ROLO-937001 format. One record per residue: residue number from 0; x, y, z of N, C-alpha, C in turn. Coordinates in Angstrom, 1 decimal. Atoms other than C-alpha are relative to their C-alpha. Layout:
# ROLO-937001
<NUM,<X,Y,Z>,<X,Y,Z>,<X,Y,Z>> ...
This chain:
# ROLO-937001
<0,<-0.2,0.8,1.3>,<-76.3,36.6,111.5>,<0.4,-1.4,0.4>> <1,<-0.3,1.4,-0.3>,<-76.0,32.9,111.3>,<1.5,-0.3,-0.1>> <2,<-1.4,0.3,-0.1>,<-72.7,31.4,112.1>,<0.4,-0.7,-1.3>> <3,<-0.4,0.7,1.2>,<-70.6,30.3,109.1>,<0.1,-1.5,0.2>> <4,<-0.1,1.5,-0.3>,<-70.1,26.9,110.8>,<-1.3,-0.7,-0.3>> <5,<1.3,0.6,0.3>,<-73.8,26.2,110.2>,<-0.1,-0.5,-1.4>> <6,<0.1,0.4,1.4>,<-73.2,25.9,106.5>,<1.2,-0.9,-0.4>> <7,<-1.2,0.8,0.3>,<-70.0,23.8,106.8>,<-0.3,-1.5,0.0>> <8,<0.0,1.5,-0.1>,<-69.6,20.1,106.0>,<0.6,-0.5,1.2>> <9,<-0.6,0.6,-1.2>,<-68.7,17.8,108.8>,<1.3,-0.6,-0.2>> <10,<-1.3,0.5,0.4>,<-65.8,16.3,106.9>,<0.8,1.1,-0.7>> <11,<-0.9,-1.0,0.7>,<-62.8,18.2,105.6>,<1.0,-0.7,-0.9>> <12,<-0.9,0.6,0.9>,<-61.3,16.4,102.6>,<1.0,1.1,-0.5>> <13,<-1.0,-0.9,0.5>,<-58.2,18.0,101.1>,<-0.5,0.8,-1.2>> <14,<0.3,-0.8,1.1>,<-58.6,20.8,98.6>,<0.7,-0.7,-1.3>> <15,<-0.6,0.4,1.2>,<-58.0,19.7,95.0>,<1.0,1.1,-0.5>> <16,<-1.0,-0.9,0.6>,<-55.2,21.3,93.0>,<-0.7,1.2,-0.6>> <17,<0.8,-1.0,0.6>,<-57.8,23.3,91.1>,<-0.6,0.9,1.0>> <18,<0.6,-0.8,-1.1>,<-59.6,24.5,94.2>,<1.0,0.8,0.7>> <19,<-1.1,-0.8,-0.7>,<-56.3,25.5,95.9>,<0.5,1.1,-0.8>> <20,<-0.5,-1.0,0.9>,<-55.2,27.4,92.9>,<-1.0,1.2,-0.1>> <21,<1.0,-1.0,0.1>,<-58.5,29.2,92.6>,<-0.1,0.9,1.2>> <22,<0.1,-0.7,-1.2>,<-58.5,30.2,96.2>,<1.2,0.9,0.3>> <23,<-1.2,-0.8,-0.1>,<-54.9,31.4,96.2>,<0.0,1.2,-0.9>> <24,<0.2,-1.1,1.0>,<-55.6,33.5,93.1>,<-0.9,1.1,0.5>> <25,<1.0,-1.0,-0.6>,<-58.6,35.1,94.8>,<0.6,0.8,1.1>> <26,<-0.7,-0.7,-1.1>,<-56.5,35.9,97.9>,<1.0,1.0,-0.5>> <27,<-1.0,-0.9,0.6>,<-53.8,37.4,95.8>,<-0.7,1.2,-0.6>> <28,<0.7,-1.1,0.7>,<-56.2,39.5,93.7>,<-0.6,1.0,1.1>> <29,<0.6,-0.8,-1.0>,<-58.0,40.7,96.9>,<1.1,0.8,0.7>> <30,<-1.1,-0.8,-0.6>,<-54.6,41.8,98.4>,<0.5,1.1,-0.9>> <31,<-0.5,-1.0,1.0>,<-53.5,43.6,95.2>,<-1.0,1.1,-0.1>> <32,<1.0,-1.0,0.1>,<-56.8,45.4,95.0>,<0.0,0.9,1.2>> <33,<0.1,-0.8,-1.3>,<-56.5,46.5,98.6>,<1.3,0.9,0.2>> <34,<-1.2,-0.7,-0.2>,<-53.0,47.9,98.2>,<-0.2,1.5,-0.2>> <35,<0.2,-1.4,0.4>,<-54.2,51.1,96.6>,<-1.0,0.7,1.0>> <36,<1.0,-0.6,-0.9>,<-57.0,51.7,99.2>,<0.5,0.9,1.0>> <37,<-0.5,-0.9,-1.0>,<-54.9,53.2,102.0>,<0.5,1.3,-0.6>> <38,<-0.6,-1.2,0.7>,<-53.2,55.6,99.5>,<-1.1,0.9,-0.4>> <39,<1.1,-0.9,0.5>,<-56.4,56.9,97.9>,<-0.8,0.5,1.2>> <40,<0.8,-0.4,-1.1>,<-58.3,57.0,101.2>,<0.8,1.1,0.8>> <41,<-0.8,-1.1,-0.7>,<-55.4,59.0,102.8>,<0.0,1.3,-0.8>> <42,<0.2,-1.2,0.8>,<-55.6,61.5,99.9>,<-1.4,0.6,0.3>> <43,<1.3,-0.5,-0.3>,<-59.3,61.7,100.5>,<-0.2,0.7,1.4>> <44,<0.0,-0.6,-1.4>,<-58.8,62.4,104.2>,<0.6,1.4,0.0>> <45,<-0.6,-1.4,0.1>,<-56.6,65.4,103.3>,<-1.0,1.0,-0.6>> <46,<0.9,-0.9,0.7>,<-59.5,66.8,101.3>,<-1.3,0.2,0.8>> <47,<1.3,-0.1,-0.8>,<-62.2,66.4,104.0>,<0.4,0.1,1.5>> <48,<-0.1,0.0,-1.5>,<-62.7,66.6,107.8>,<-0.9,-1.1,0.6>> <49,<0.9,1.0,-0.5>,<-64.7,63.5,108.2>,<0.6,-1.0,1.0>> <50,<-0.5,1.0,-0.9>,<-64.2,61.4,111.3>,<-0.1,-1.4,-0.5>> <51,<0.2,1.3,0.6>,<-65.6,58.4,109.6>,<1.1,-0.4,-1.0>> <52,<-1.0,0.2,1.0>,<-63.1,58.8,106.8>,<1.4,-0.2,0.5>> <53,<-1.3,0.1,-0.6>,<-60.1,59.2,109.0>,<0.1,-1.5,0.6>> <54,<0.1,1.3,-0.5>,<-61.1,56.0,110.8>,<0.1,-1.1,-1.1>> <55,<0.0,0.9,1.1>,<-61.7,54.3,107.5>,<1.4,-0.2,-0.6>> <56,<-1.4,0.1,0.4>,<-58.1,55.1,106.4>,<0.8,-0.9,0.9>> <57,<-0.8,0.8,-0.9>,<-56.7,53.5,109.5>,<-0.4,-1.5,-0.1>> <58,<0.6,1.3,0.1>,<-59.0,50.5,109.1>,<0.6,-0.7,-1.3>> <59,<-0.5,0.6,1.2>,<-57.9,49.9,105.5>,<1.5,-0.4,0.1>> <60,<-1.4,0.3,-0.1>,<-54.2,50.1,106.4>,<0.3,-1.3,0.8>> <61,<-0.2,1.2,-0.9>,<-54.5,47.5,109.2>,<-0.5,-1.2,-0.7>> <62,<0.5,1.2,0.7>,<-56.6,45.2,107.1>,<0.9,-0.5,-1.1>> <63,<-0.9,0.3,1.1>,<-54.0,45.3,104.3>,<1.0,-1.1,0.5>> <64,<-0.9,1.0,-0.6>,<-51.6,43.5,106.6>,<-0.6,-1.3,0.2>> <65,<0.7,1.2,-0.2>,<-54.1,40.9,107.5>,<-0.2,-0.8,-1.3>> <66,<0.2,0.6,1.3>,<-54.8,40.2,103.8>,<1.3,-0.6,-0.5>> <67,<-1.3,0.6,0.5>,<-51.1,39.7,103.1>,<0.3,-1.2,0.8>> <68,<-0.3,1.2,-0.9>,<-50.7,37.3,106.1>,<-0.9,-1.2,-0.5>> <69,<0.9,1.1,0.5>,<-53.8,35.3,104.9>,<0.5,-0.6,-1.3>> <70,<-0.5,0.5,1.3>,<-52.4,35.0,101.4>,<1.2,-0.9,0.2>> <71,<-1.2,0.8,-0.2>,<-49.0,33.9,102.6>,<-0.2,-1.3,0.7>> <72,<0.3,1.2,-0.8>,<-50.4,31.4,105.1>,<-0.6,-1.0,-0.9>> <73,<0.6,1.0,0.9>,<-52.6,29.8,102.4>,<1.0,-0.6,-0.9>> <74,<-1.0,0.5,0.9>,<-49.7,29.6,100.0>,<0.9,-1.0,0.7>> <75,<-0.8,0.8,-0.7>,<-47.6,28.0,102.7>,<-0.6,-1.4,0.3>> <76,<0.7,1.2,-0.3>,<-50.2,25.4,103.7>,<-0.3,-0.8,-1.2>> <77,<0.4,0.7,1.2>,<-51.4,24.5,100.2>,<1.2,-0.3,-0.9>> <78,<-1.2,0.2,0.7>,<-47.9,24.8,98.7>,<-0.1,0.3,-1.5>> <79,<0.1,-0.3,1.4>,<-49.0,26.3,95.4>,<-0.4,-1.2,-0.9>> <80,<0.3,1.1,0.9>,<-49.0,23.8,92.6>,<0.5,-1.4,0.5>> <81,<-0.5,1.2,-0.6>,<-47.1,21.3,94.7>,<-0.5,0.0,1.5>> <82,<0.6,0.0,-1.4>,<-49.2,20.5,97.9>,<1.1,-0.3,1.0>> <83,<-0.9,0.2,-1.1>,<-47.1,20.8,101.0>,<-0.5,-1.0,1.0>> <84,<0.4,1.1,-0.9>,<-47.1,17.7,103.2>,<0.3,0.5,1.5>> <85,<-0.1,-0.5,-1.4>,<-47.8,19.0,106.8>,<-0.8,-0.9,0.9>> <86,<0.8,0.7,-1.0>,<-48.9,17.2,109.9>,<-1.3,0.8,0.3>> <87,<1.3,-0.7,-0.2>,<-52.5,18.1,110.8>,<0.1,1.0,1.0>> <88,<-0.1,-1.0,-1.1>,<-51.5,19.9,114.0>,<0.8,1.2,-0.5>> <89,<-0.8,-1.2,0.6>,<-48.9,22.0,112.1>,<-0.9,0.8,-0.9>> <90,<0.9,-0.7,0.9>,<-51.4,22.8,109.4>,<-1.0,0.9,0.7>> <91,<1.0,-0.7,-0.8>,<-54.0,23.8,112.0>,<0.6,1.2,0.6>> <92,<-0.7,-1.1,-0.7>,<-51.5,26.0,113.8>,<0.3,1.1,-0.9>> <93,<-0.3,-1.0,1.0>,<-50.4,27.8,110.7>,<-1.3,0.7,-0.5>> <94,<1.3,-0.6,0.5>,<-54.0,28.3,109.5>,<-0.6,0.9,1.1>> <95,<0.6,-0.8,-1.1>,<-54.9,29.7,112.9>,<0.7,1.4,0.0>> <96,<-0.7,-1.2,0.1>,<-52.3,32.4,112.4>,<-0.8,1.0,-0.9>> <97,<0.8,-0.9,1.0>,<-54.3,33.8,109.4>,<-1.3,0.4,0.6>> <98,<1.3,-0.4,-0.6>,<-57.6,33.7,111.3>,<0.2,1.0,1.1>> <99,<-0.3,-0.9,-1.1>,<-56.0,35.4,114.3>,<0.4,1.4,-0.5>> <100,<-0.5,-1.3,0.6>,<-54.4,38.1,112.1>,<-1.3,0.8,-0.5>> <101,<1.2,-0.7,0.4>,<-57.9,38.9,110.7>,<-0.7,0.5,1.2>> <102,<0.7,-0.4,-1.2>,<-59.4,39.0,114.2>,<0.8,1.2,0.6>> <103,<-0.8,-1.1,-0.5>,<-56.5,41.3,115.3>,<-0.2,1.3,-0.8>> <104,<0.2,-1.2,0.8>,<-57.0,43.6,112.3>,<-1.4,0.6,0.2>> <105,<1.3,-0.5,-0.3>,<-60.7,43.9,113.0>,<-0.1,0.6,1.3>> <106,<0.0,-0.6,-1.4>,<-60.1,44.5,116.7>,<0.7,1.3,0.1>> <107,<-0.8,-1.3,0.0>,<-57.4,47.1,116.2>,<-0.7,1.1,-0.7>> <108,<0.8,-1.0,0.7>,<-59.5,48.9,113.6>,<-1.1,0.5,0.8>> <109,<1.2,-0.4,-0.8>,<-62.5,48.9,115.9>,<0.4,0.9,1.2>> <110,<-0.5,-0.8,-1.1>,<-60.5,50.2,118.9>,<0.4,1.4,-0.4>> <111,<-0.5,-1.3,0.5>,<-58.9,53.0,116.9>,<-1.2,0.9,-0.4>> <112,<1.2,-0.7,0.4>,<-62.2,54.0,115.4>,<-0.8,0.5,1.2>> <113,<0.8,-0.4,-1.2>,<-63.9,54.0,118.8>,<0.7,1.1,0.7>> <114,<-0.8,-1.0,-0.7>,<-61.1,56.1,120.4>,<-0.1,1.3,-0.8>> <115,<0.0,-1.2,0.8>,<-61.1,58.6,117.5>,<-1.4,0.6,0.0>> <116,<1.4,-0.6,0.0>,<-64.9,59.0,117.5>,<-0.3,0.6,1.4>> <117,<0.3,-0.5,-1.4>,<-65.1,59.5,121.3>,<0.8,1.3,0.2>> <118,<-0.9,-1.1,-0.3>,<-62.2,62.0,121.2>,<-0.5,1.3,-0.7>> <119,<0.5,-1.1,0.8>,<-64.1,64.2,118.6>,<-1.4,0.3,0.2>> <120,<1.5,-0.2,-0.3>,<-67.6,64.1,120.1>,<-0.3,1.4,0.3>> <121,<0.4,-1.4,-0.5>,<-67.4,67.6,121.6>,<0.4,1.1,-0.9>> <122,<-0.6,-1.1,0.8>,<-65.4,69.5,119.0>,<-0.1,-0.1,-1.5>> <123,<-0.1,0.3,1.4>,<-65.8,67.9,115.6>,<-1.2,0.7,-0.8>> <124,<1.0,-0.5,0.9>,<-67.6,69.8,112.8>,<0.3,-0.5,-1.4>> <125,<-0.2,0.5,1.3>,<-68.0,68.1,109.4>,<0.2,1.1,-1.1>> <126,<-0.2,-1.0,1.1>,<-66.9,69.8,106.2>,<1.0,-0.6,-1.0>> <127,<-1.0,0.4,1.0>,<-64.5,69.7,103.3>,<-0.6,-0.7,-1.2>> <128,<0.4,0.7,1.2>,<-64.6,67.9,100.0>,<0.0,-1.5,0.2>> <129,<0.0,1.4,-0.3>,<-65.8,64.4,100.4>,<-0.3,-0.8,-1.3>> <130,<0.3,0.7,1.3>,<-66.4,63.5,96.7>,<0.9,-1.2,-0.2>> <131,<-1.0,1.1,0.3>,<-63.2,61.4,96.4>,<-0.3,-1.1,1.0>> <132,<0.2,1.0,-1.0>,<-63.9,59.6,99.6>,<-1.3,-0.8,-0.2>> <133,<1.3,0.6,0.3>,<-67.5,58.9,98.6>,<0.1,-0.9,-1.2>> <134,<-0.2,0.9,1.1>,<-66.4,57.5,95.3>,<0.8,-1.3,0.3>> <135,<-0.8,1.2,-0.5>,<-63.8,55.2,97.0>,<-0.9,-0.9,0.8>> <136,<0.9,0.8,-0.8>,<-66.5,54.0,99.4>,<-0.9,-0.8,-0.8>> <137,<0.9,0.6,0.9>,<-68.9,53.2,96.6>,<0.7,-1.2,-0.7>> <138,<-0.8,1.1,0.7>,<-66.3,51.2,94.7>,<0.4,-1.1,1.0>> <139,<-0.4,0.9,-1.0>,<-65.2,49.6,97.9>,<-1.2,-0.9,0.4>> <140,<1.2,0.8,-0.3>,<-68.8,48.4,98.7>,<-0.2,-1.0,-1.1>> <141,<0.2,0.9,1.1>,<-69.1,46.9,95.3>,<1.0,-1.2,0.0>> <142,<-1.1,1.0,0.0>,<-65.7,45.1,95.4>,<-0.1,-0.9,1.2>> <143,<-0.1,0.8,-1.2>,<-65.9,44.0,99.0>,<-1.3,-1.0,0.1>> <144,<1.2,0.9,0.0>,<-69.5,42.6,98.6>,<0.2,-1.1,-1.0>> <145,<-0.3,1.1,0.9>,<-68.3,40.6,95.6>,<0.9,-1.0,0.6>> <146,<-0.9,0.9,-0.6>,<-65.4,39.1,97.5>,<-0.7,-0.7,1.2>> <147,<0.7,0.6,-1.1>,<-67.6,38.5,100.5>,<-0.8,-1.2,-0.5>> <148,<0.8,1.1,0.5>,<-70.0,36.4,98.4>,<0.8,-1.1,-0.6>> <149,<-0.9,1.0,0.6>,<-67.2,34.6,96.6>,<0.6,-0.9,1.0>> <150,<-0.5,0.8,-1.1>,<-65.5,33.6,99.8>,<-1.0,-0.9,0.7>> <151,<1.1,0.8,-0.6>,<-68.8,32.5,101.2>,<-0.4,-1.2,-0.8>> <152,<0.2,1.2,0.9>,<-69.4,30.2,98.2>,<1.1,-1.0,0.1>> <153,<-1.2,0.9,-0.1>,<-65.9,28.8,98.5>,<-0.1,-0.8,1.3>> <154,<0.1,0.6,-1.3>,<-66.5,28.1,102.2>,<-1.1,-1.0,0.1>> <155,<1.0,1.0,0.0>,<-69.7,26.3,101.6>,<0.3,-1.2,-0.9>> <156,<-0.4,1.1,0.9>,<-68.2,24.3,98.8>,<1.1,-0.9,0.7>> <157,<-1.1,0.7,-0.7>,<-65.1,23.3,100.9>,<0.5,0.8,1.1>> <158,<-0.4,-0.9,-1.2>,<-64.3,24.6,104.4>,<1.5,0.0,0.0>> <159,<-1.4,-0.2,-0.3>,<-60.9,26.1,104.9>,<0.1,1.2,0.9>> <160,<0.0,-1.1,-1.0>,<-60.2,28.3,108.0>,<0.5,1.3,-0.5>> <161,<-0.5,-1.2,0.6>,<-58.2,30.8,106.0>,<-1.0,0.7,-0.8>> <162,<1.1,-0.5,0.8>,<-61.0,31.3,103.5>,<-1.1,0.4,0.8>> <163,<1.1,-0.4,-0.8>,<-63.6,31.3,106.2>,<0.2,1.3,0.8>> <164,<-0.2,-1.3,-0.6>,<-61.9,34.1,108.0>,<-0.2,1.2,-0.9>> <165,<0.2,-1.0,1.0>,<-62.1,36.1,104.8>,<-1.4,0.4,-0.1>> <166,<1.5,-0.3,0.0>,<-65.9,35.8,104.9>,<-0.3,1.1,1.0>> <167,<0.2,-0.9,-1.0>,<-65.9,37.6,108.2>,<0.6,1.4,-0.3>> <168,<-0.7,-1.2,0.3>,<-63.4,40.2,107.1>,<-0.7,0.8,-1.1>> <169,<0.6,-0.7,1.1>,<-65.1,41.1,103.8>,<-1.5,0.4,0.3>> <170,<1.3,-0.4,-0.5>,<-68.6,41.1,105.4>,<0.1,1.3,0.8>> <171,<-0.3,-1.2,-0.8>,<-67.2,43.7,107.9>,<0.4,1.1,-0.9>> <172,<-0.5,-1.0,0.9>,<-65.5,45.6,105.1>,<-1.2,0.6,-0.8>> <173,<1.2,-0.4,0.7>,<-68.8,45.8,103.1>,<-0.9,0.9,0.9>> <174,<0.8,-0.8,-1.0>,<-70.7,47.0,106.2>,<0.6,1.4,0.3>> <175,<-0.7,-1.3,-0.3>,<-68.1,49.7,106.9>,<-0.1,0.9,-1.2>> <176,<0.1,-0.8,1.2>,<-68.2,50.9,103.3>,<-1.4,0.6,-0.1>> <177,<1.4,-0.5,0.0>,<-72.0,51.2,103.5>,<-0.2,1.2,1.0>> <178,<0.1,-1.0,-1.0>,<-71.7,53.2,106.7>,<0.7,1.3,-0.4>> <179,<-0.8,-1.2,0.5>,<-69.0,55.5,105.2>,<-0.8,0.7,-1.1>> <180,<0.8,-0.6,1.1>,<-71.3,56.1,102.2>,<-1.1,0.9,0.6>> <181,<1.1,-0.8,-0.6>,<-74.2,57.2,104.4>,<0.6,1.2,0.7>> <182,<-0.6,-1.1,-0.8>,<-71.9,59.4,106.6>,<0.5,1.1,-1.0>> <183,<-0.5,-1.0,1.0>,<-70.2,61.1,103.6>,<-1.1,0.6,-0.8>> <184,<1.1,-0.5,0.8>,<-73.4,61.5,101.7>,<-0.7,1.2,0.8>> <185,<0.6,-1.0,-0.8>,<-74.8,63.5,104.6>,<0.8,1.3,0.0>> <186,<-0.9,-1.1,0.0>,<-71.7,65.7,104.6>,<-0.1,0.7,-1.3>> <187,<0.0,-0.6,1.3>,<-71.9,66.2,100.9>,<-1.3,0.8,-0.3>> <188,<1.3,-0.6,0.2>,<-75.6,67.1,100.9>,<-0.2,1.2,0.9>> <189,<0.3,-1.1,-0.9>,<-75.8,69.3,103.9>,<1.0,0.0,1.2>> <190,<-1.1,0.0,-1.1>,<-72.5,69.8,105.9>,<-0.4,0.9,1.2>> <191,<0.3,-0.9,-1.1>,<-74.0,72.6,108.0>,<-1.2,-0.4,0.9>> <192,<1.1,0.4,-0.8>,<-77.0,70.7,109.2>,<0.4,-0.6,1.3>> <193,<-0.3,0.6,-1.3>,<-77.0,69.8,112.9>,<0.1,-1.5,0.0>> <194,<0.0,1.4,0.0>,<-77.8,66.2,112.2>,<1.2,-0.6,-0.7>> <195,<-1.1,0.5,0.8>,<-74.9,65.8,109.8>,<1.2,-0.4,0.9>> <196,<-1.1,0.2,-1.0>,<-72.3,66.0,112.7>,<-0.3,-1.3,0.7>> <197,<0.3,1.2,-0.7>,<-74.1,63.2,114.5>,<0.0,-1.2,-0.8>> <198,<0.0,1.1,0.9>,<-74.6,61.0,111.5>,<1.5,-0.5,-0.3>> <199,<-1.4,0.3,0.2>,<-70.8,61.2,110.8>,<0.6,-0.7,1.2>> <200,<-0.7,0.5,-1.2>,<-69.7,60.6,114.4>,<-0.6,-1.3,0.4>> <201,<0.6,1.3,-0.5>,<-72.2,57.9,115.3>,<0.1,-1.0,-1.1>> <202,<-0.3,1.0,1.1>,<-71.6,56.3,111.9>,<1.3,-0.7,0.3>> <203,<-1.3,0.6,-0.3>,<-68.0,55.7,112.9>,<-0.1,-0.8,1.3>> <204,<0.2,0.8,-1.2>,<-69.1,54.6,116.4>,<-0.7,-1.4,-0.3>> <205,<0.7,1.3,0.4>,<-71.5,52.0,114.8>,<1.0,-1.0,-0.7>> <206,<-1.0,0.8,0.7>,<-68.6,50.8,112.6>,<0.9,-0.6,1.0>> <207,<-0.9,0.5,-1.0>,<-66.3,50.5,115.6>,<-0.5,-1.1,0.8>> <208,<0.6,1.1,-0.7>,<-68.7,48.4,117.5>,<-0.2,-1.3,-0.8>> <209,<0.2,1.1,0.8>,<-69.4,46.2,114.6>,<1.4,-0.7,-0.3>> <210,<-1.3,0.6,0.1>,<-65.7,45.6,114.0>,<0.5,-0.7,1.2>> <211,<-0.4,0.7,-1.2>,<-65.1,44.7,117.6>,<-0.8,-1.3,0.2>> <212,<0.8,1.2,-0.1>,<-68.0,42.3,117.5>,<0.5,-1.1,-1.0>> <213,<-0.5,1.0,1.0>,<-66.6,40.7,114.3>,<1.3,-0.5,0.4>> <214,<-1.3,0.5,-0.5>,<-63.1,40.5,115.8>,<-0.2,-1.1,1.1>> <215,<0.2,1.0,-1.0>,<-64.5,38.6,118.8>,<-0.5,-1.3,-0.6>> <216,<0.6,1.2,0.7>,<-66.5,36.3,116.6>,<1.1,-0.8,-0.7>> <217,<-1.1,0.6,0.7>,<-63.5,35.6,114.4>,<1.0,-0.7,0.9>> <218,<-1.0,0.6,-1.0>,<-61.2,35.0,117.4>,<-0.6,-1.2,0.6>> <219,<0.7,1.1,-0.6>,<-63.7,32.6,119.0>,<0.0,-1.2,-1.0>> <220,<0.0,1.0,1.0>,<-63.9,30.7,115.7>,<1.3,-0.6,-0.2>> <221,<-1.3,0.4,0.1>,<-60.2,30.5,115.4>,<0.5,-0.9,1.1>> <222,<-0.4,0.8,-1.1>,<-59.9,29.0,118.8>,<-1.0,-1.1,0.4>> <223,<0.9,1.1,-0.2>,<-62.8,26.6,118.5>,<0.6,-1.3,-0.2>> <224,<-0.6,1.4,0.2>,<-62.0,22.9,118.8>,<-0.3,-0.5,-1.4>> <225,<0.2,0.5,1.4>,<-61.6,21.2,115.4>,<-1.1,-1.1,0.0>> 
């Protein structure tokens, strides 16, 4: 995929009050919508035996922390309705925290999913009721795709490192949801089929590798020279 930086302007004028308020509101809404995800996904895990879904529960929990950090960092830097006067170095350092928190969330989720998938390669058998998990994944794909495109438009309009990191996060979230849908659909349609086991396991492996790649990409962007 093309780097986000290719779409960015070369200059970085300050956000207007309206732009800052819009971005802060979007970050807050994204966080509030994500609060319920670990709870409902955890319930869905108890109803099924899907490796992909267990990994998805862990991922959503870790990402929730990153979303909270991003929201709080943006509020601190932009200062809500009263812009905070910060030196450029201080502002860059604080904004870097948000980008690194996203990179850490993606990396931790990827490592956990990879370890879980590898540990169950020899003994895992899919089964259980995956209807709730499938519903959550479909709703997640719709929601995360919307936020991905919204943050992408915001980044093209006016670059901000906190918002740019959300592009990587929500692109990864949408990809994960799509993979979870494919894996759970196979379990729902034919849990006893030999291929279903491999679709579920290798689905979580694919997600783990993508999350690790996204983490590395976000980390490198956060540490790139201004």
